[in-house]
All heavy atoms as a GROMACS GRO file, in nm:
protein
  501
    1MET      N    1   0.099  -0.756   3.554
    1MET     CA    2   0.113  -0.674   3.436
    1MET      C    3   0.218  -0.734   3.342
    1MET      O    4   0.206  -0.724   3.222
    1MET     CB    5   0.153  -0.532   3.475
    1MET     CG    6   0.156  -0.440   3.357
    1MET     SD    7   0.072  -0.291   3.390
    1MET     CE    8   0.196  -0.172   3.361
    2SER      N    9   0.318  -0.798   3.396
    2SER     CA   10   0.422  -0.861   3.316
    2SER      C   11   0.364  -0.977   3.235
    2SER      O   12   0.404  -1.000   3.121
    2SER     CB   13   0.535  -0.909   3.406
    2SER     OG   14   0.632  -0.975   3.328
    3LYS      N   15   0.268  -1.049   3.295
    3LYS     CA   16   0.206  -1.162   3.226
    3LYS      C   17   0.130  -1.114   3.102
    3LYS      O   18   0.136  -1.176   2.997
    3LYS     CB   19   0.111  -1.235   3.322
    3LYS     CG   20   0.046  -1.356   3.262
    3LYS     CD   21  -0.046  -1.425   3.361
    3LYS     CE   22  -0.114  -1.543   3.295
    3LYS     NZ   23  -0.210  -1.608   3.384
    4ASN      N   24   0.059  -1.003   3.115
    4ASN     CA   25  -0.017  -0.947   3.003
    4ASN      C   26   0.077  -0.906   2.890
    4ASN      O   27   0.049  -0.930   2.773
    4ASN     CB   28  -0.100  -0.828   3.052
    4ASN     CG   29  -0.200  -0.781   2.948
    4ASN    OD1   30  -0.230  -0.854   2.854
    4ASN    ND2   31  -0.250  -0.661   2.964
    5LYS      N   32   0.190  -0.844   2.926
    5LYS     CA   33   0.288  -0.802   2.825
    5LYS      C   34   0.348  -0.924   2.755
    5LYS      O   35   0.368  -0.925   2.634
    5LYS     CB   36   0.396  -0.718   2.891
    5LYS     CG   37   0.492  -0.654   2.792
    5LYS     CD   38   0.589  -0.561   2.863
    5LYS     CE   39   0.682  -0.496   2.763
    5LYS     NZ   40   0.777  -0.406   2.828
    6THR      N   41   0.375  -1.029   2.832
    6THR     CA   42   0.430  -1.152   2.776
    6THR      C   43   0.330  -1.217   2.680
    6THR      O   44   0.368  -1.267   2.574
    6THR     CB   45   0.466  -1.250   2.889
    6THR    OG1   46   0.555  -1.186   2.978
    6THR    CG2   47   0.532  -1.374   2.833
    7GLN      N   48   0.202  -1.213   2.716
    7GLN     CA   49   0.098  -1.270   2.629
    7GLN      C   50   0.091  -1.195   2.497
    7GLN      O   51   0.077  -1.255   2.391
    7GLN     CB   52  -0.037  -1.267   2.699
    7GLN     CG   53  -0.053  -1.370   2.808
    7GLN     CD   54  -0.188  -1.358   2.877
    7GLN    OE1   55  -0.253  -1.255   2.872
    7GLN    NE2   56  -0.228  -1.466   2.943
    8LYS      N   57   0.102  -1.062   2.503
    8LYS     CA   58   0.098  -0.982   2.380
    8LYS      C   59   0.218  -1.013   2.292
    8LYS      O   60   0.205  -1.027   2.170
    8LYS     CB   61   0.095  -0.833   2.414
    8LYS     CG   62  -0.038  -0.785   2.466
    8LYS     CD   63  -0.036  -0.637   2.494
    8LYS     CE   64  -0.167  -0.591   2.555
    8LYS     NZ   65  -0.165  -0.447   2.586
    9GLN      N   66   0.337  -1.023   2.353
    9GLN     CA   67   0.456  -1.054   2.276
    9GLN      C   68   0.444  -1.192   2.212
    9GLN      O   69   0.480  -1.211   2.095
    9GLN     CB   70   0.580  -1.048   2.366
    9GLN     CG   71   0.620  -0.907   2.405
    9GLN     CD   72   0.736  -0.905   2.502
    9GLN    OE1   73   0.770  -1.007   2.562
    9GLN    NE2   74   0.797  -0.788   2.519
   10SER      N   75   0.392  -1.286   2.286
   10SER     CA   76   0.373  -1.421   2.234
   10SER      C   77   0.274  -1.421   2.118
   10SER      O   78   0.294  -1.489   2.018
   10SER     CB   79   0.324  -1.513   2.346
   10SER     OG   80   0.293  -1.641   2.295
   11TRP      N   81   0.169  -1.342   2.133
   11TRP     CA   82   0.069  -1.334   2.026
   11TRP      C   83   0.130  -1.276   1.899
   11TRP      O   84   0.107  -1.326   1.789
   11TRP     CB   85  -0.048  -1.246   2.074
   11TRP     CG   86  -0.162  -1.244   1.977
   11TRP    CD1   87  -0.261  -1.334   1.964
   11TRP    CD2   88  -0.186  -1.143   1.876
   11TRP    NE1   89  -0.346  -1.297   1.862
   11TRP    CE2   90  -0.301  -1.181   1.807
   11TRP    CE3   91  -0.120  -1.026   1.841
   11TRP    CZ2   92  -0.354  -1.106   1.704
   11TRP    CZ3   93  -0.173  -0.951   1.738
   11TRP    CH2   94  -0.288  -0.991   1.670
   12PHE      N   95   0.210  -1.171   1.914
   12PHE     CA   96   0.273  -1.111   1.796
   12PHE      C   97   0.376  -1.204   1.732
   12PHE      O   98   0.390  -1.208   1.611
   12PHE     CB   99   0.337  -0.976   1.832
   12PHE     CG  100   0.238  -0.863   1.837
   12PHE    CD1  101   0.205  -0.803   1.957
   12PHE    CD2  102   0.177  -0.817   1.722
   12PHE    CE1  103   0.112  -0.700   1.961
   12PHE    CE2  104   0.083  -0.714   1.724
   12PHE     CZ  105   0.052  -0.655   1.846
   13LYS      N  106   0.447  -1.280   1.814
   13LYS     CA  107   0.541  -1.378   1.759
   13LYS      C  108   0.466  -1.485   1.679
   13LYS      O  109   0.509  -1.525   1.571
   13LYS     CB  110   0.622  -1.444   1.871
   13LYS     CG  111   0.729  -1.356   1.927
   13LYS     CD  112   0.807  -1.428   2.036
   13LYS     CE  113   0.912  -1.337   2.098
   13LYS     NZ  114   0.986  -1.404   2.205
   14GLY      N  115   0.353  -1.530   1.734
   14GLY     CA  116   0.271  -1.629   1.662
   14GLY      C  117   0.217  -1.572   1.532
   14GLY      O  118   0.212  -1.639   1.429
   15LEU      N  119   0.177  -1.446   1.538
   15LEU     CA  120   0.128  -1.378   1.418
   15LEU      C  121   0.237  -1.371   1.312
   15LEU      O  122   0.213  -1.397   1.194
   15LEU     CB  123   0.080  -1.238   1.454
   15LEU     CG  124   0.016  -1.155   1.343
   15LEU    CD1  125  -0.113  -1.220   1.295
   15LEU    CD2  126  -0.011  -1.014   1.391
   16GLY      N  127   0.359  -1.338   1.354
   16GLY     CA  128   0.471  -1.333   1.261
   16GLY      C  129   0.498  -1.468   1.198
   16GLY      O  130   0.524  -1.478   1.077
   17ARG      N  131   0.489  -1.575   1.278
   17ARG     CA  132   0.511  -1.710   1.223
   17ARG      C  133   0.403  -1.746   1.122
   17ARG      O  134   0.430  -1.808   1.020
   17ARG     CB  135   0.513  -1.813   1.337
   17ARG     CG  136   0.648  -1.820   1.404
   17ARG     CD  137   0.653  -1.936   1.504
   17ARG     NE  138   0.665  -1.874   1.636
   17ARG     CZ  139   0.578  -1.886   1.736
   17ARG    NH1  140   0.472  -1.959   1.724
   17ARG    NH2  141   0.599  -1.825   1.850
   18GLU      N  142   0.280  -1.707   1.150
   18GLU     CA  143   0.170  -1.736   1.056
   18GLU      C  144   0.188  -1.660   0.926
   18GLU      O  145   0.160  -1.712   0.817
   18GLU     CB  146   0.036  -1.702   1.120
   18GLU     CG  147  -0.005  -1.796   1.232
   18GLU     CD  148  -0.021  -1.940   1.185
   18GLU    OE1  149  -0.074  -1.963   1.075
   18GLU    OE2  150   0.022  -2.030   1.260
   19PHE      N  151   0.234  -1.535   0.933
   19PHE     CA  152   0.256  -1.458   0.811
   19PHE      C  153   0.366  -1.519   0.725
   19PHE      O  154   0.363  -1.509   0.602
   19PHE     CB  155   0.291  -1.312   0.845
   19PHE     CG  156   0.172  -1.221   0.841
   19PHE    CD1  157   0.114  -1.178   0.959
   19PHE    CD2  158   0.118  -1.178   0.722
   19PHE    CE1  159   0.004  -1.095   0.957
   19PHE    CE2  160   0.008  -1.095   0.718
   19PHE     CZ  161  -0.050  -1.052   0.836
   20LYS      N  162   0.464  -1.581   0.787
   20LYS     CA  163   0.571  -1.646   0.710
   20LYS      C  164   0.520  -1.768   0.636
   20LYS      O  165   0.580  -1.810   0.537
   20LYS     CB  166   0.686  -1.685   0.803
   20LYS     CG  167   0.763  -1.564   0.853
   20LYS     CD  168   0.874  -1.605   0.947
   20LYS     CE  169   0.945  -1.481   1.001
   20LYS     NZ  170   1.049  -1.514   1.099
   21LYS      N  171   0.408  -1.826   0.679
   21LYS     CA  172   0.352  -1.945   0.614
   21LYS      C  173   0.271  -1.909   0.489
   21LYS      O  174   0.240  -1.996   0.408
   21LYS     CB  175   0.260  -2.020   0.710
   21LYS     CG  176   0.332  -2.084   0.826
   21LYS     CD  177   0.233  -2.154   0.917
   21LYS     CE  178   0.297  -2.209   1.042
   21LYS     NZ  179   0.196  -2.270   1.131
   22ILE      N  180   0.237  -1.783   0.474
   22ILE     CA  181   0.154  -1.740   0.361
   22ILE      C  182   0.232  -1.753   0.231
   22ILE      O  183   0.349  -1.713   0.222
   22ILE     CB  184   0.106  -1.595   0.379
   22ILE    CG1  185   0.016  -1.584   0.502
   22ILE    CG2  186   0.032  -1.546   0.254
   22ILE    CD1  187  -0.022  -1.442   0.536
   23ILE      N  188   0.170  -1.810   0.130
   23ILE     CA  189   0.229  -1.819  -0.003
   23ILE      C  190   0.161  -1.711  -0.088
   23ILE      O  191   0.043  -1.724  -0.124
   23ILE     CB  192   0.209  -1.959  -0.065
   23ILE    CG1  193   0.275  -2.064   0.022
   23ILE    CG2  194   0.265  -1.962  -0.206
   23ILE    CD1  195   0.243  -2.206  -0.020
   24TRP      N  196   0.232  -1.605  -0.115
   24TRP     CA  197   0.176  -1.494  -0.190
   24TRP      C  198   0.176  -1.526  -0.339
   24TRP      O  199   0.273  -1.580  -0.391
   24TRP     CB  200   0.256  -1.367  -0.162
   24TRP     CG  201   0.251  -1.326  -0.019
   24TRP    CD1  202   0.346  -1.348   0.075
   24TRP    CD2  203   0.144  -1.261   0.049
   24TRP    NE1  204   0.305  -1.299   0.197
   24TRP    CE2  205   0.181  -1.246   0.184
   24TRP    CE3  206   0.019  -1.214   0.009
   24TRP    CZ2  207   0.100  -1.185   0.278
   24TRP    CZ3  208  -0.063  -1.152   0.103
   24TRP    CH2  209  -0.022  -1.139   0.235
   25PRO      N  210   0.070  -1.492  -0.412
   25PRO     CA  211   0.066  -1.519  -0.556
   25PRO      C  212   0.158  -1.425  -0.633
   25PRO      O  213   0.186  -1.314  -0.588
   25PRO     CB  214  -0.081  -1.494  -0.592
   25PRO     CG  215  -0.131  -1.399  -0.488
   25PRO     CD  216  -0.055  -1.432  -0.363
   26ASP      N  217   0.199  -1.470  -0.750
   26ASP     CA  218   0.283  -1.384  -0.833
   26ASP      C  219   0.195  -1.284  -0.909
   26ASP      O  220   0.072  -1.291  -0.906
   26ASP     CB  221   0.368  -1.468  -0.930
   26ASP     CG  222   0.284  -1.555  -1.022
   26ASP    OD1  223   0.163  -1.568  -0.998
   26ASP    OD2  224   0.340  -1.610  -1.118
   27LYS      N  225   0.260  -1.190  -0.976
   27LYS     CA  226   0.187  -1.082  -1.044
   27LYS      C  227   0.093  -1.134  -1.152
   27LYS      O  228  -0.018  -1.082  -1.170
   27LYS     CB  229   0.285  -0.981  -1.104
   27LYS     CG  230   0.356  -0.897  -1.002
   27LYS     CD  231   0.449  -0.797  -1.068
   27LYS     CE  232   0.524  -0.717  -0.964
   27LYS     NZ  233   0.613  -0.617  -1.026
   28MET      N  234   0.136  -1.237  -1.224
   28MET     CA  235   0.054  -1.291  -1.333
   28MET      C  236  -0.074  -1.353  -1.278
   28MET      O  237  -0.182  -1.333  -1.335
   28MET     CB  238   0.134  -1.393  -1.414
   28MET     CG  239   0.064  -1.435  -1.540
   28MET     SD  240   0.023  -1.294  -1.641
   28MET     CE  241   0.116  -1.328  -1.784
   29THR      N  242  -0.064  -1.425  -1.168
   29THR     CA  243  -0.182  -1.486  -1.108
   29THR      C  244  -0.279  -1.378  -1.060
   29THR      O  245  -0.400  -1.389  -1.080
   29THR     CB  246  -0.141  -1.576  -0.990
   29THR    OG1  247  -0.049  -1.675  -1.038
   29THR    CG2  248  -0.260  -1.644  -0.927
   30VAL      N  249  -0.225  -1.276  -0.996
   30VAL     CA  250  -0.310  -1.166  -0.948
   30VAL      C  251  -0.379  -1.098  -1.066
   30VAL      O  252  -0.499  -1.068  -1.060
   30VAL     CB  253  -0.228  -1.064  -0.866
   30VAL    CG1  254  -0.311  -0.942  -0.832
   30VAL    CG2  255  -0.175  -1.129  -0.739
   31ALA      N  256  -0.307  -1.075  -1.174
   31ALA     CA  257  -0.364  -1.010  -1.292
   31ALA      C  258  -0.476  -1.096  -1.353
   31ALA      O  259  -0.583  -1.044  -1.387
   31ALA     CB  260  -0.256  -0.983  -1.396
   32LYS      N  261  -0.453  -1.227  -1.364
   32LYS     CA  262  -0.555  -1.316  -1.421
   32LYS      C  263  -0.679  -1.320  -1.332
   32LYS      O  264  -0.792  -1.314  -1.382
   32LYS     CB  265  -0.498  -1.457  -1.437
   32LYS     CG  266  -0.400  -1.472  -1.551
   32LYS     CD  267  -0.348  -1.614  -1.561
   32LYS     CE  268  -0.247  -1.631  -1.671
   32LYS     NZ  269  -0.194  -1.767  -1.679
   33GLN      N  270  -0.659  -1.330  -1.203
   33GLN     CA  271  -0.774  -1.337  -1.112
   33GLN      C  272  -0.849  -1.205  -1.110
   33GLN      O  273  -0.972  -1.204  -1.103
   33GLN     CB  274  -0.727  -1.376  -0.972
   33GLN     CG  275  -0.682  -1.520  -0.964
   33GLN     CD  276  -0.634  -1.560  -0.826
   33GLN    OE1  277  -0.620  -1.477  -0.736
   33GLN    NE2  278  -0.608  -1.688  -0.809
   34THR      N  279  -0.778  -1.093  -1.118
   34THR     CA  280  -0.843  -0.962  -1.123
   34THR      C  281  -0.926  -0.949  -1.250
   34THR      O  282  -1.041  -0.902  -1.247
   34THR     CB  283  -0.739  -0.850  -1.115
   34THR    OG1  284  -0.665  -0.864  -0.993
   34THR    CG2  285  -0.804  -0.714  -1.119
   35ALA      N  286  -0.870  -0.992  -1.363
   35ALA     CA  287  -0.943  -0.986  -1.490
   35ALA      C  288  -1.067  -1.074  -1.484
   35ALA      O  289  -1.174  -1.036  -1.533
   35ALA     CB  290  -0.852  -1.028  -1.605
   36ALA      N  291  -1.055  -1.190  -1.422
   36ALA     CA  292  -1.170  -1.281  -1.410
   36ALA      C  293  -1.280  -1.218  -1.325
   36ALA      O  294  -1.398  -1.222  -1.360
   36ALA     CB  295  -1.127  -1.414  -1.351
   37VAL      N  296  -1.242  -1.156  -1.214
   37VAL     CA  297  -1.341  -1.094  -1.125
   37VAL      C  298  -1.410  -0.977  -1.196
   37VAL      O  299  -1.533  -0.963  -1.189
   37VAL     CB  300  -1.275  -1.047  -0.994
   37VAL    CG1  301  -1.368  -0.957  -0.914
   37VAL    CG2  302  -1.233  -1.166  -0.911
   38VAL      N  303  -1.334  -0.895  -1.265
   38VAL     CA  304  -1.392  -0.781  -1.336
   38VAL      C  305  -1.485  -0.830  -1.447
   38VAL      O  306  -1.597  -0.778  -1.464
   38VAL     CB  307  -1.282  -0.688  -1.392
   38VAL    CG1  308  -1.340  -0.583  -1.485
   38VAL    CG2  309  -1.207  -0.621  -1.278
   39SER      N  310  -1.443  -0.931  -1.523
   39SER     CA  311  -1.526  -0.985  -1.631
   39SER      C  312  -1.656  -1.042  -1.579
   39SER      O  313  -1.764  -1.012  -1.633
   39SER     CB  314  -1.450  -1.094  -1.707
   39SER     OG  315  -1.331  -1.043  -1.760
   40VAL      N  316  -1.648  -1.123  -1.476
   40VAL     CA  317  -1.769  -1.183  -1.419
   40VAL      C  318  -1.861  -1.074  -1.363
   40VAL      O  319  -1.983  -1.080  -1.379
   40VAL     CB  320  -1.733  -1.288  -1.312
   40VAL    CG1  321  -1.855  -1.332  -1.234
   40VAL    CG2  322  -1.666  -1.407  -1.377
   41SER      N  323  -1.803  -0.972  -1.300
   41SER     CA  324  -1.884  -0.862  -1.246
   41SER      C  325  -1.958  -0.788  -1.356
   41SER      O  326  -2.076  -0.754  -1.340
   41SER     CB  327  -1.795  -0.764  -1.169
   41SER     OG  328  -1.735  -0.827  -1.059
   42VAL      N  329  -1.891  -0.764  -1.468
   42VAL     CA  330  -1.955  -0.695  -1.580
   42VAL      C  331  -2.068  -0.780  -1.638
   42VAL      O  332  -2.178  -0.731  -1.664
   42VAL     CB  333  -1.851  -0.658  -1.688
   42VAL    CG1  334  -1.918  -0.613  -1.817
   42VAL    CG2  335  -1.757  -0.551  -1.636
   43VAL      N  336  -2.043  -0.909  -1.656
   43VAL     CA  337  -2.145  -0.999  -1.711
   43VAL      C  338  -2.266  -1.008  -1.618
   43VAL      O  339  -2.381  -0.997  -1.662
   43VAL     CB  340  -2.086  -1.138  -1.740
   43VAL    CG1  341  -2.194  -1.239  -1.773
   43VAL    CG2  342  -1.984  -1.131  -1.852
   44VAL      N  343  -2.242  -1.027  -1.489
   44VAL     CA  344  -2.353  -1.036  -1.393
   44VAL      C  345  -2.428  -0.903  -1.387
   44VAL      O  346  -2.552  -0.901  -1.380
   44VAL     CB  347  -2.301  -1.078  -1.254
   44VAL    CG1  348  -2.409  -1.064  -1.148
   44VAL    CG2  349  -2.250  -1.220  -1.257
   45GLY      N  350  -2.356  -0.792  -1.392
   45GLY     CA  351  -2.421  -0.661  -1.394
   45GLY      C  352  -2.510  -0.644  -1.516
   45GLY      O  353  -2.621  -0.590  -1.507
   46ALA      N  354  -2.464  -0.690  -1.632
   46ALA     CA  355  -2.544  -0.681  -1.754
   46ALA      C  356  -2.668  -0.770  -1.744
   46ALA      O  357  -2.778  -0.728  -1.784
   46ALA     CB  358  -2.460  -0.722  -1.875
   47ILE      N  359  -2.653  -0.889  -1.689
   47ILE     CA  360  -2.769  -0.978  -1.671
   47ILE      C  361  -2.871  -0.915  -1.578
   47ILE      O  362  -2.992  -0.916  -1.606
   47ILE     CB  363  -2.723  -1.116  -1.620
   47ILE    CG1  364  -2.644  -1.189  -1.729
   47ILE    CG2  365  -2.842  -1.200  -1.574
   47ILE    CD1  366  -2.574  -1.315  -1.681
   48ILE      N  367  -2.825  -0.858  -1.469
   48ILE     CA  368  -2.917  -0.793  -1.374
   48ILE      C  369  -2.987  -0.675  -1.441
   48ILE      O  370  -3.108  -0.654  -1.421
   48ILE     CB  371  -2.841  -0.749  -1.248
   48ILE    CG1  372  -2.800  -0.872  -1.167
   48ILE    CG2  373  -2.926  -0.655  -1.162
   48ILE    CD1  374  -2.709  -0.842  -1.050
   49ALA      N  375  -2.914  -0.598  -1.522
   49ALA     CA  376  -2.974  -0.484  -1.591
   49ALA      C  377  -3.082  -0.530  -1.689
   49ALA      O  378  -3.190  -0.469  -1.699
   49ALA     CB  379  -2.867  -0.405  -1.664
   50ILE      N  380  -3.056  -0.640  -1.760
   50ILE     CA  381  -3.154  -0.692  -1.856
   50ILE      C  382  -3.279  -0.742  -1.784
   50ILE      O  383  -3.392  -0.711  -1.824
   50ILE     CB  384  -3.091  -0.802  -1.943
   50ILE    CG1  385  -2.986  -0.742  -2.036
   50ILE    CG2  386  -3.196  -0.878  -2.023
   50ILE    CD1  387  -2.896  -0.844  -2.105
   51VAL      N  388  -3.259  -0.818  -1.677
   51VAL     CA  389  -3.374  -0.868  -1.600
   51VAL      C  390  -3.452  -0.752  -1.541
   51VAL      O  391  -3.576  -0.752  -1.543
   51VAL     CB  392  -3.325  -0.965  -1.489
   51VAL    CG1  393  -3.437  -0.997  -1.391
   51VAL    CG2  394  -3.269  -1.092  -1.550
   52ASP      N  395  -3.384  -0.651  -1.491
   52ASP     CA  396  -3.450  -0.533  -1.436
   52ASP      C  397  -3.532  -0.460  -1.543
   52ASP      O  398  -3.644  -0.417  -1.518
   52ASP     CB  399  -3.347  -0.439  -1.375
   52ASP     CG  400  -3.410  -0.316  -1.314
   52ASP    OD1  401  -3.496  -0.332  -1.225
   52ASP    OD2  402  -3.373  -0.204  -1.355
   53PHE      N  403  -3.476  -0.448  -1.663
   53PHE     CA  404  -3.547  -0.380  -1.771
   53PHE      C  405  -3.677  -0.453  -1.804
   53PHE      O  406  -3.783  -0.390  -1.815
   53PHE     CB  407  -3.458  -0.372  -1.896
   53PHE     CG  408  -3.530  -0.321  -2.016
   53PHE    CD1  409  -3.556  -0.186  -2.030
   53PHE    CD2  410  -3.573  -0.409  -2.117
   53PHE    CE1  411  -3.624  -0.138  -2.141
   53PHE    CE2  412  -3.640  -0.361  -2.227
   53PHE     CZ  413  -3.666  -0.225  -2.240
   54PHE      N  414  -3.669  -0.587  -1.818
   54PHE     CA  415  -3.790  -0.662  -1.851
   54PHE      C  416  -3.890  -0.664  -1.736
   54PHE      O  417  -4.011  -0.659  -1.759
   54PHE     CB  418  -3.754  -0.806  -1.894
   54PHE     CG  419  -3.700  -0.812  -2.033
   54PHE    CD1  420  -3.570  -0.854  -2.056
   54PHE    CD2  421  -3.777  -0.774  -2.142
   54PHE    CE1  422  -3.518  -0.860  -2.185
   54PHE    CE2  423  -3.727  -0.779  -2.271
   54PHE     CZ  424  -3.597  -0.821  -2.293
   55ALA      N  425  -3.842  -0.666  -1.613
   55ALA     CA  426  -3.933  -0.661  -1.498
   55ALA      C  427  -4.003  -0.526  -1.493
   55ALA      O  428  -4.124  -0.519  -1.468
   55ALA     CB  429  -3.855  -0.686  -1.369
   56GLN      N  430  -3.929  -0.420  -1.516
   56GLN     CA  431  -3.989  -0.287  -1.517
   56GLN      C  432  -4.090  -0.273  -1.631
   56GLN      O  433  -4.197  -0.216  -1.613
   56GLN     CB  434  -3.878  -0.181  -1.531
   56GLN     CG  435  -3.929  -0.038  -1.519
   56GLN     CD  436  -3.816   0.062  -1.529
   56GLN    OE1  437  -3.705   0.027  -1.568
   56GLN    NE2  438  -3.843   0.186  -1.494
   57TYR      N  439  -4.055  -0.328  -1.746
   57TYR     CA  440  -4.147  -0.325  -1.861
   57TYR      C  441  -4.275  -0.401  -1.826
   57TYR      O  442  -4.385  -0.354  -1.856
   57TYR     CB  443  -4.079  -0.385  -1.984
   57TYR     CG  444  -4.168  -0.391  -2.105
   57TYR    CD1  445  -4.197  -0.278  -2.179
   57TYR    CD2  446  -4.226  -0.513  -2.144
   57TYR    CE1  447  -4.279  -0.283  -2.290
   57TYR    CE2  448  -4.309  -0.520  -2.255
   57TYR     CZ  449  -4.335  -0.404  -2.327
   57TYR     OH  450  -4.418  -0.411  -2.436
   58GLY      N  451  -4.261  -0.517  -1.764
   58GLY     CA  452  -4.378  -0.596  -1.727
   58GLY      C  453  -4.466  -0.527  -1.624
   58GLY      O  454  -4.588  -0.526  -1.635
   59VAL      N  455  -4.407  -0.464  -1.525
   59VAL     CA  456  -4.483  -0.391  -1.425
   59VAL      C  457  -4.554  -0.273  -1.488
   59VAL      O  458  -4.672  -0.247  -1.461
   59VAL     CB  459  -4.391  -0.347  -1.308
   59VAL    CG1  460  -4.464  -0.249  -1.217
   59VAL    CG2  461  -4.342  -0.468  -1.230
   60ASN      N  462  -4.484  -0.199  -1.574
   60ASN     CA  463  -4.547  -0.086  -1.640
   60ASN      C  464  -4.662  -0.132  -1.730
   60ASN      O  465  -4.764  -0.064  -1.741
   60ASN     CB  466  -4.445  -0.011  -1.725
   60ASN     CG  467  -4.351   0.072  -1.641
   60ASN    OD1  468  -4.380   0.104  -1.526
   60ASN    ND2  469  -4.236   0.106  -1.696
   61LEU      N  470  -4.648  -0.247  -1.792
   61LEU     CA  471  -4.755  -0.302  -1.876
   61LEU      C  472  -4.877  -0.337  -1.791
   61LEU      O  473  -4.989  -0.312  -1.835
   61LEU     CB  474  -4.702  -0.426  -1.951
   61LEU     CG  475  -4.787  -0.479  -2.063
   61LEU    CD1  476  -4.795  -0.378  -2.176
   61LEU    CD2  477  -4.730  -0.610  -2.114
   62LEU      N  478  -4.855  -0.392  -1.673
   62LEU     CA  479  -4.966  -0.429  -1.586
   62LEU      C  480  -5.034  -0.308  -1.524
   62LEU      O  481  -5.155  -0.307  -1.503
   62LEU     CB  482  -4.918  -0.521  -1.474
   62LEU     CG  483  -4.875  -0.661  -1.518
   62LEU    CD1  484  -4.812  -0.734  -1.399
   62LEU    CD2  485  -4.992  -0.740  -1.571
   63VAL      N  486  -4.957  -0.204  -1.494
   63VAL     CA  487  -5.011  -0.087  -1.426
   63VAL      C  488  -5.093   0.000  -1.522
   63VAL      O  489  -5.197   0.054  -1.485
   63VAL     CB  490  -4.898  -0.004  -1.361
   63VAL    CG1  491  -4.948   0.128  -1.308
   63VAL    CG2  492  -4.832  -0.084  -1.251
   64LYS      N  493  -5.051   0.011  -1.645
   64LYS     CA  494  -5.122   0.098  -1.741
   64LYS      C  495  -5.246   0.037  -1.794
   64LYS      O  496  -5.279  -0.070  -1.806
   64LYS     CB  497  -5.028   0.135  -1.855
   64LYS     CG  498  -4.921   0.231  -1.810
   64LYS     CD  499  -4.836   0.273  -1.927
   64LYS     CE  500  -4.726   0.365  -1.875
   64LYS     NZ  501  -4.642   0.414  -1.980
   0.00000   0.00000   0.00000
């Protein structure tokens, strides 16, 4: 049972060392990347909506 506890402690120590290696972005970088993701999402959503509209129009044209 002591070996299992030692393994867990070792794992958490390793996890702590890995977290110290992380380079966190600054606020400006996060803001720019968030704006880019939102912008691309809106553009892709608009493209999908346009394609869907024309596909629906084409199907309705064929069905009627």
